[in-house]
Each structure stands twice: as structure tokens, then as C-alpha cells.
N, C-alpha and C positions, 0 to 999 in steps of 0.2 A: 628533536628532543635535546634539552640542555640539562646537564647535571644528572646525578643518579646513575643507575645502571645503563649500559649501552643498549640500544635497540637490538633485539635478536635478529640474526641474519635470516631473512625469509627463505633463502635457498636451502637452508638446513632442514626446512619443513617439507621440501619437495620430495615426494617418493613416487617413483615409477615402479609399480608392483603388479604382478600378475593377478592376484586375487581381487583387485579393485573392480567391483561390480559383478564378479562371478561370470559364469558362462552365459547367463541370460543377457548381460549387457552387450556381449559380442553379437548376439542375435539381434538385439535392439538396434545397434549401429548398422548392421547389414540391412535391416529393414529400412532404416533412415536413408541409406545410400540408394536403395531401390526406389524409394519415394522421390528422391532428388532426380534420379535418372528419368523416372516416369514423368515428372512434372516438366522436365526440360524437353520432352519429346511429344507433348500432347497438344491437341487443338479442340477441346470440348466446347459444347454450348454453354451459355451463361448460367443456365439453371444448374448444370452439373458442377461448374466451377463454384457457384455460390454454396451449394450443399457441401462440397468438399472443404471449402474454407471454414464453414461452420464446424465440421468435424475436427479439423485441425485446431481451431480455436478451443474446442472442448478438450482435446488431448493436451494442448499446451497448458490449459488451466489446471488439468488434473496433475500435471507434473511440476507446476510451479512451486507447490508446497515443499518439494524436495530440493529446492535450490540451496547450494552450499557455497562456501568461500572457494577461492581459487585453488587452495592447497588440498581440499578434500574432494573435489570433483573427480569423476572417473575419466572423462574424455581427455585424451592426451597422455594418460598414464599407463595405458595397456600396451606394453611392448610386444605382447603376443598377438595383437590384432593388427590388421592392415591399417596404416596411417595412425598407429597408436590409439585406435578407437576414437578418433576425432573425425566427424563427418565432413568438416571443411577440407581436410587434407586428402590429397590423392591416395588411394588405398595401396600404398607401398608395403610389400611383404618382404621382410628380411629373410634371406635363405642362408647366408653365411656372414659372419662378422668377426673381425679381429680388432686389435687395438689400432690398426692402421688401414684397414680396408673393410668394405661392406659390399655385398652382392644381394640382389633381390629382383623382384618383378613387380609390375604395376599394370593395371588396366584403366585407362581413362574412359569412363562411361559417358553416356549422353549428357550428363550434368556438366562435363568439361568441354563439350563441343563448341568450337569457335565458328566453324563454317566449312561447308563442302567436305565433310568427313574428317576434318582435321581438329585436333585438340586445340583449345584456346591457347594463344601464345603466352598468356599470363599464368597458365597452369604449370608450365615447365619450370620457371624459376621457383615457384612454390614447391614443386617436387624436389628440385635440387637443394633448396634451402633446408627441407626436411631431411633428406638423405645425408647431406654433408653435415648438418647439425647433429644427427644421430652419431655420425662417424667421429666427429671431433670431441664429442662428449662421452664416448663409450667407456674410456678408462679414466675419466676425470671425476674426482669427487667435487661436490658443490664448492663454490659457485661454478656455473657452466660458462661456456664461451658464447658470446652473442655475435650475430652476423654484423660484419662491417661492410661487406659488399658481396654481391653475387653477379658475375658476368656470365650471361648465357648466350651461346652461339647456336643458331638454328641451322642445321645442315640439310634437313629434309622434312617433309610433312610428317607430323606425328599423328598416326591414325587413332580414332576412338574404337572401343570394343575389340581391341587386339592386345594380347598379352605381350608386354615389352620387357626388356631386360635392362637392369640398371647396375652399373659398377662404379665404385668410387674409392678414392684412397687419399690418405694424408700425404702431402708432398714435403712439407717441412714445418718445423716448429722453432720459433725464435722468441724466447721469453713468454709473454702472454699471447703472442700471435700464433695462429694456426692456419696454414694454407691447405686447402683440399680441392680436388678436382673430381668431377663425375661425368659419366657418359651414359646416354640412353640409346638403346639399340632395338631395332625390329629384326630379329634374327641376327645376321652379321652386318646389317645396314645401320650406319651411324645416323641417328636422327637429330641429336643435340648433344652438346657438351657444355660444361660450366666450370668456372673457377670461383672459389669463394675464400674470403679472408674472415676468420673468426677470432675474436679477442676475448681471452679469459677474463672474467670480471674479478675485480678485487673484492675481498670479503665485505659484505654490506652494501655493495652496489646493486641497484635494481635491475 
């Protein structure tokens, strides 16, 4: 845009609020996660698959009329729900959060299975990006900090269908840069750890 009033900062319109979608939306996302886990673990005959696909198409069509823009949708805004109510994200549940640390738990269901009982290796950086992103933006007004890099170290096999423990903390802040680290445990056993650099956006940056 040239001339006239400046474009409004889209991040000022981003609201993560508990009422978004109400309690029914939490149940809806839980059902969606159940479906994802179920689909990832079945071997049905073709006629069953075809009928299920027809049902899913009908459901998608019934919901398409409720499509909204990025800043009005419910998924990703629900801090009270696992994974902020977004079915793509691992269902991380925050148990304790401060301005410099976060603790919680996660269960990788069958949807995240990589093979031989282990969570897919790509699911762990996704988890850490979510957890560290929550952490570095906890006390920050818009605009947020975006991920510059995530380095994940795999220390042991991460099992599926087991409740795991996640801890993370902010290590240091230098200007717009925020460094944070996270660790994933099965009991006291370290499964993976990660370091991430996040850079706070300047006003108006996408």
C-alpha cells in the first residue's frame, strides 16, 4: 500500500481466548483426534473405506459454510485445550507456566506413530516448536516471536500412547532474540531435548 493510512498490524487482531468455540469445540477437537488415531491404525476392506470417505465428505461439506478468516477461527486459539485446540499439533497440556518456564504433559497417539512403537521423528520438533513458542510469547504483547531455528536431539525412543513430561525454559534474551530449551521425559528418562531461537517481529511484519 502506498500513501494514505498505514495497513493495520494483523497481529493486533490475534486473540487467544478461552471462550472461542465454547466447550463443544473442545469435544469436537477431541473427537477429531480420536478419528486421526483410528485412521492411522486400521486396515479395513475397500467397501468400508469407501463408505467412510463418503461420510467424511458429507461432514466436511456441512462444515465448509462456517469457514472464516485466519483471525476468527477457533483452532489454535484455545489455550485451555491440548495443542491449543488445533488437531495438527501434538496434544500438549500446560500444567504450569511462568514468564520464563513451562511444564506440561503430552501423549503421542497412533496418529504420530513412526514405526515399531516409536513416535515419528518429525513429531518431536513440532512439539518443541509449539512448547517453546508458547513459552517465549507468554508475556509478550503482539507482535509475537517467530521461530528462527529448532535443533532437536533424540536421546531415546519416544513411545506412543504413553503420557510424557515436557519442561522448557527461556535461557536468554538479547534485543529481539529469545533463546529457549526444552526436554521431553518418560518418567525420569530423557527422550529428547531441543534448543530454539525465536526472533520478535517488528510491528507490521507478517
